[in-house]
Backbone as numpy.savetxt, mean C-alpha at the origin, in Angstrom:
# Nx Ny Nz CAx CAy CAz Cx Cy Cz
18.65 -0.32 4.67 18.26 0.26 3.39 17.02 1.12 3.60
16.96 2.19 2.84 15.87 3.14 3.00 14.61 2.69 2.27
13.50 3.17 2.78 12.22 2.93 2.12 12.07 3.93 0.97
11.37 3.54 -0.08 11.16 4.48 -1.18 10.12 5.53 -0.80
10.20 6.68 -1.44 9.14 7.68 -1.31 8.06 7.25 -2.29
6.87 7.03 -1.78 5.79 6.50 -2.60 4.52 7.30 -2.34
3.77 7.55 -3.40 2.49 8.27 -3.25 1.39 7.27 -2.90
0.28 7.78 -2.46 -0.85 6.93 -2.14 -1.34 6.15 -3.35
-1.41 6.82 -4.48 -1.89 6.17 -5.71 -0.93 5.07 -6.16
0.39 5.31 -6.03 1.37 4.27 -6.38 1.23 3.06 -5.47
0.99 3.31 -4.19 0.84 2.21 -3.24 -0.43 1.41 -3.52
-1.51 2.09 -3.86 -2.75 1.40 -4.21 -2.52 0.49 -5.42
-1.82 1.01 -6.42 -1.53 0.24 -7.63 -0.67 -0.99 -7.28
0.31 -0.80 -6.42 1.19 -1.91 -6.02 0.41 -2.96 -5.23
-0.43 -2.53 -4.30 -1.19 -3.49 -3.50 -2.24 -4.22 -4.32
-2.68 -3.61 -5.42 -3.65 -4.30 -6.28 -3.03 -5.54 -6.92
-1.71 -5.55 -7.04 -1.01 -6.69 -7.63 -0.98 -7.90 -6.70
-1.26 -7.68 -5.41 -1.28 -8.80 -4.47 -2.68 -9.05 -3.91
-3.70 -8.62 -4.65 -5.06 -8.99 -4.30 -5.89 -7.98 -3.55
-5.47 -6.73 -3.51 -6.27 -5.69 -2.87 -6.95 -4.85 -3.94
-8.18 -4.44 -3.66 -8.89 -3.56 -4.59 -9.51 -2.41 -3.80
-9.66 -1.28 -4.48 -10.24 -0.11 -3.84 -11.70 -0.41 -3.51
-12.05 -0.27 -2.24 -13.42 -0.49 -1.79 -14.20 0.83 -1.86
-13.61 1.86 -1.27 -14.21 3.20 -1.35 -13.17 4.22 -0.89
-13.53 5.50 -1.02 -12.65 6.57 -0.58 -13.43 7.50 0.31
-12.81 7.85 1.44 -13.40 8.80 2.36 -12.42 9.95 2.51
-12.78 11.09 1.95 -11.87 12.23 1.97 -10.59 11.90 1.23
-9.46 12.06 1.91 -8.18 11.79 1.26 -7.63 10.41 1.62
-8.50 9.50 2.03 -8.08 8.15 2.38 -8.79 7.11 1.53
-8.00 6.23 0.92 -8.54 5.17 0.07 -8.57 3.90 0.90
-9.72 3.28 0.99 -9.88 2.04 1.76 -9.82 0.88 0.77
-8.84 0.02 0.98 -8.67 -1.15 0.12 -9.19 -2.38 0.86
-9.64 -3.35 0.10 -10.15 -4.59 0.65 -9.51 -5.74 -0.10
-9.05 -6.73 0.65 -8.46 -7.90 0.01 -9.57 -8.72 -0.62
-9.37 -9.11 -1.87 -10.40 -9.81 -2.64 -10.67 -11.19 -2.05
-9.62 -11.93 -1.74 -9.76 -13.28 -1.20 -9.84 -13.27 0.31
-10.38 -14.35 0.87 -10.48 -14.50 2.31 -9.09 -14.62 2.90
-8.76 -14.04 4.04 -9.61 -13.13 4.82 -9.68 -11.74 4.17
-10.83 -11.14 4.21 -11.06 -9.86 3.56 -10.53 -8.71 4.41
-9.21 -8.60 4.44 -8.53 -7.59 5.24 -8.73 -6.22 4.60
-8.96 -5.22 5.43 -9.08 -3.85 4.94 -7.84 -3.08 5.37
-7.40 -2.20 4.50 -6.26 -1.34 4.82 -6.56 0.05 4.26
-6.20 1.06 5.02 -6.43 2.45 4.62 -5.13 3.06 4.13
-5.19 3.64 2.93 -4.02 4.27 2.33 -4.34 5.75 2.12
-3.50 6.64 2.69 -3.73 8.06 2.44 -3.40 8.42 0.99
-4.28 9.17 0.36 -4.06 9.57 -1.05 -3.23 10.84 -1.08
-2.02 10.76 -0.53 -1.13 11.91 -0.45 0.00 11.77 -1.47
0.64 12.88 -1.83 1.75 12.81 -2.79 2.93 11.98 -2.28
3.13 11.99 -0.96 4.20 11.17 -0.36 3.68 10.64 0.98
3.69 9.33 1.14 3.23 8.72 2.38 4.36 8.78 3.40
4.05 9.18 4.62 5.05 9.24 5.69 5.64 7.85 5.93
6.93 7.81 6.29 7.63 6.54 6.46 6.96 5.65 7.50
6.55 6.22 8.63 5.89 5.44 9.67 4.57 4.86 9.19
3.83 5.63 8.43 2.56 5.16 7.87 2.81 4.03 6.88
3.82 4.20 6.03 4.15 3.17 5.05 4.57 1.88 5.75
5.38 1.99 6.80 5.80 0.80 7.55 4.59 0.11 8.19
3.66 0.89 8.73 2.47 0.31 9.35 1.61 -0.42 8.32
1.46 0.16 7.13 0.68 -0.47 6.07 1.36 -1.77 5.63
2.68 -1.72 5.46 3.43 -2.92 5.07 3.26 -4.03 6.10
3.33 -3.69 7.36 3.16 -4.68 8.43 1.75 -5.24 8.41
0.77 -4.38 8.20 -0.64 -4.81 8.20 -0.94 -5.79 7.07
-0.38 -5.54 5.89 -0.64 -6.43 4.76 0.37 -7.57 4.68
1.44 -7.50 5.48 2.40 -8.59 5.55 3.40 -8.66 4.41
3.92 -7.50 4.00 4.95 -7.50 2.96 6.23 -6.87 3.49
7.34 -7.29 2.92 8.64 -6.77 3.30 9.01 -5.60 2.41
10.11 -4.93 2.76 10.61 -3.83 1.95 10.94 -4.32 0.54
11.58 -5.49 0.46 11.96 -6.05 -0.83 10.72 -6.35 -1.68
9.70 -6.90 -1.04 8.46 -7.20 -1.77 7.80 -5.91 -2.26
7.83 -4.88 -1.43 7.26 -3.59 -1.84 8.02 -3.04 -3.05
9.34 -3.11 -3.00 10.13 -2.62 -4.13 9.83 -3.39 -5.40
9.65 -4.70 -5.27 9.28 -5.51 -6.44 7.94 -5.06 -7.01
6.98 -4.83 -6.13 5.66 -4.39 -6.57 5.69 -3.02 -7.24
6.57 -2.17 -6.76 6.70 -0.82 -7.31 7.64 -0.76 -8.51
8.34 -1.85 -8.79 9.34 -1.90 -9.87 10.43 -0.88 -9.68
10.82 -0.67 -8.42 11.88 0.31 -8.13 13.07 -0.37 -7.48
13.26 -1.63 -7.71 14.41 -2.33 -7.09 15.70 -1.78 -7.67
16.64 -1.46 -6.76 17.95 -0.92 -7.19 19.01 -1.99 -7.05
């Protein structure tokens, strides 16, 4: 199954539902920090469409599956 096309802002909103909050922004990259321990940081590009490889790397880093991402985005088909 294919990954959805998702913008940086949509991904930030989705990750906020699982305990990440925007820490700061450097240029076109938003740095998120997990609120609870461990305070994992993840960088999300604030682009109109995140590249598939980048999206997969972010998903792996935060430990979510494609299905979980779709649930967070409310785009389950």
